[in-house]
C-alpha positions in Angstrom: -12.1 -51.3 -82.5 -14.4 -50.5 -79.7 -17.4 -50.3 -82.0 -16.3 -53.6 -83.7 -16.2 -55.3 -80.3 -19.7 -54.1 -79.5 -20.9 -55.2 -82.8 -19.5 -58.7 -82.4 -21.0 -58.9 -78.9 -24.4 -57.9 -80.3 -24.1 -60.5 -83.0 -23.2 -63.2 -80.5 -26.2 -62.2 -78.4 -28.5 -62.5 -81.4 -27.1 -65.9 -82.3 -27.5 -67.2 -78.8 -31.1 -65.9 -78.7 -31.9 -67.5 -82.1 -30.5 -70.8 -81.0 -32.5 -70.8 -77.8 -35.7 -70.0 -79.7 -34.8 -72.7 -82.2 -34.8 -75.3 -79.4 -38.4 -74.4 -78.5 -37.4 -74.6 -74.8 -38.4 -72.1 -72.1 -36.0 -70.9 -69.5 -35.8 -73.1 -66.5 -37.8 -72.2 -63.4 -35.7 -71.1 -60.4 -36.1 -69.8 -56.9 -38.6 -67.2 -58.2 -41.1 -70.1 -58.7 -43.1 -71.6 -56.0 -45.4 -74.7 -56.1 -48.8 -74.1 -54.4 -50.7 -77.3 -53.6 -54.3 -76.5 -53.0 -56.8 -78.6 -51.0 -55.8 -82.1 -51.8 -57.6 -83.3 -48.7 -59.5 -86.4 -47.6 -63.0 -84.9 -48.1 -62.4 -84.9 -51.8 -61.8 -88.6 -52.1 -64.0 -91.7 -52.0 -65.9 -91.8 -48.7 -65.4 -88.1 -48.2 -67.9 -85.3 -47.9 -67.4 -84.1 -51.5 -65.8 -86.9 -53.6 -64.4 -85.6 -56.9 -64.1 -87.3 -60.2 -60.5 -88.4 -60.8 -59.1 -87.2 -57.4 -56.9 -90.2 -57.0 -55.3 -89.8 -60.4 -54.9 -86.0 -59.9 -53.2 -86.5 -56.5 -50.8 -89.0 -58.1 -49.9 -86.4 -60.7 -49.6 -83.7 -58.1 -47.1 -85.9 -56.3 -44.9 -86.0 -59.4 -44.8 -82.2 -59.4 -44.1 -82.1 -55.7 -41.2 -84.6 -56.1 -39.8 -82.5 -58.9 -39.9 -79.3 -56.8 -38.4 -81.1 -53.8 -35.6 -82.5 -56.0 -34.7 -79.0 -57.1 -35.2 -77.5 -53.6 -37.7 -75.0 -55.0 -40.3 -73.3 -52.7 -43.4 -75.3 -51.8 -46.6 -74.1 -50.1 -49.5 -76.3 -49.1 -52.9 -74.8 -48.7 -55.7 -76.7 -47.0 -59.4 -75.7 -46.5 -60.4 -75.8 -42.8 -63.9 -74.4 -42.2 -64.7 -72.2 -39.2 -65.4 -74.3 -36.2 -63.0 -77.1 -37.1 -60.1 -77.0 -34.6 -56.5 -77.6 -35.4 -54.6 -79.5 -32.7 -51.0 -80.4 -33.0 -50.8 -78.9 -36.5 -53.7 -81.1 -37.8 -57.5 -80.5 -38.1 -59.3 -82.6 -35.5 -61.7 -83.7 -38.2 -59.8 -86.2 -40.4 -61.9 -85.1 -43.4 -59.9 -81.9 -43.6 -56.4 -83.5 -43.4 -54.1 -83.4 -46.4 -53.8 -86.7 -48.2 -50.8 -88.8 -47.3 -49.4 -88.8 -50.9 -49.0 -85.0 -50.9 -48.4 -84.4 -47.2 -46.1 -81.5 -46.4 -42.5 -82.4 -45.6 -40.5 -80.8 -42.9 -39.9 -77.1 -43.7 -42.7 -76.8 -46.2 -45.2 -74.2 -45.2 -48.9 -75.1 -44.6 -51.6 -72.4 -44.8 -55.1 -72.9 -43.6 -57.9 -71.0 -45.3 -61.7 -70.6 -44.9 -62.6 -69.2 -48.3 -62.2 -70.4 -51.9 -59.6 -67.7 -52.5 -56.3 -68.9 -51.0 -55.2 -65.3 -50.5 -58.2 -64.2 -48.6 -57.5 -63.7 -44.9 -54.3 -65.8 -45.1 -50.6 -65.0 -45.2 -50.1 -66.5 -48.6 -49.3 -63.2 -50.3 -47.0 -62.1 -47.5 -45.1 -65.4 -47.8 -44.7 -65.2 -51.6 -43.5 -61.6 -51.4 -41.1 -62.3 -48.6 -39.6 -65.2 -50.6 -39.2 -63.1 -53.7 -41.7 -65.3 -55.7 -42.9 -64.0 -59.0 -44.3 -67.2 -60.5 -46.6 -69.8 -59.0 -47.4 -73.3 -60.2 -50.8 -74.5 -59.0 -52.0 -78.1 -58.5 -55.0 -79.2 -56.6 -58.8 -79.2 -56.1 -61.4 -78.2 -57.1 -60.4 -77.0 -60.6 -63.5 -74.8 -60.9 -63.4 -73.4 -57.4 -60.2 -73.0 -55.4 -57.8 -73.6 -58.2 -59.5 -71.0 -60.4 -60.0 -68.6 -57.6 -56.2 -68.7 -56.7 -55.3 -68.4 -60.4 -57.4 -65.3 -60.9 -56.3 -63.7 -57.6 -52.6 -64.4 -58.2 -52.7 -62.9 -61.6 -54.5 -59.8 -60.4 -51.7 -59.5 -57.7 -49.0 -59.5 -60.4 -47.8 -63.1 -60.4 -47.2 -65.3 -63.4 -49.4 -68.3 -63.0 -49.1 -71.9 -64.3 -51.9 -74.4 -63.7 -51.1 -78.1 -64.2 -54.3 -79.4 -65.6 -53.8 -83.2 -65.0 -52.8 -82.5 -61.4 -56.3 -81.0 -60.7 -59.7 -82.5 -60.3 -63.3 -81.4 -59.9 -66.9 -82.8 -59.9 -70.2 -82.6 -61.8 -72.3 -79.5 -61.3 -76.0 -78.8 -61.8 -77.6 -75.7 -63.3 -81.0 -75.0 -64.8 -82.1 -78.6 -64.4 -79.0 -79.9 -66.3 -76.0 -81.8 -65.0 -72.7 -80.7 -66.3 -70.2 -83.7 -66.3 -67.0 -83.3 -64.3 -64.8 -83.4 -67.4 -66.7 -80.4 -68.9 -66.6 -78.5 -65.6 -62.8 -79.1 -65.5 -62.3 -78.1 -69.2 -64.5 -75.0 -68.8 -62.5 -73.8 -65.8 -59.2 -74.4 -67.5 -60.4 -72.7 -70.6 -61.4 -69.6 -68.5 -57.9 -69.6 -66.9 -55.9 -70.1 -70.0 -54.5 -67.0 -71.5 -55.8 -64.2 -69.3 -55.3 -65.8 -65.9 -52.3 -68.1 -66.6 -50.7 -70.8 -68.7 -52.3 -74.3 -68.5 -49.9 -77.2 -69.0 -49.6 -80.9 -68.3 -47.3 -82.5 -65.8 -45.1 -83.8 -68.6 -44.9 -80.3 -70.1 -44.1 -78.7 -66.7 -41.3 -81.1 -65.9 -39.5 -80.2 -69.1 -39.5 -76.5 -67.9 -38.0 -77.2 -64.5 
């Protein structure tokens, strides 16, 4: 009877697994998942120092992800780029160019990390924060796709985290090389293609929301 009970339990487990696979749904993301919002700051928008292509649209999409994480009380970390020499007074950079955009501003209790390099982990407490909170997966939105988003994705993967990049909540700009201009959409696609697979999953906002 004992072996029969074990066999029945095993069969039930196989059926449950098969049904889950049949739905095509991934397991929901829980407290082991943190949202990292990278560099959605004023200098990347019209009138800023380095305006990006589609920054307004990307910020609006990032807000959807932010709202979803807040609704589920999942961990959220904001990363902002503040160059050496730019002072922070009262929690905000004195130069308004480096302030986080209002639509994705940190809410009370959400951690804000300031960085000076493309890699969000370099000389910051991001890794310490993630480890302390028991985070094993990070979802990344932000700017620029080919620079700080890609740098964070690569670094996080190398540190052992599962990485998910939300492509339509990121933005970048045209680049030049060898006398040729590479359009922003191609820079964006190239960066995401480099990330996809080896350095993380790349999904849309709509796809991500079905997993939360």
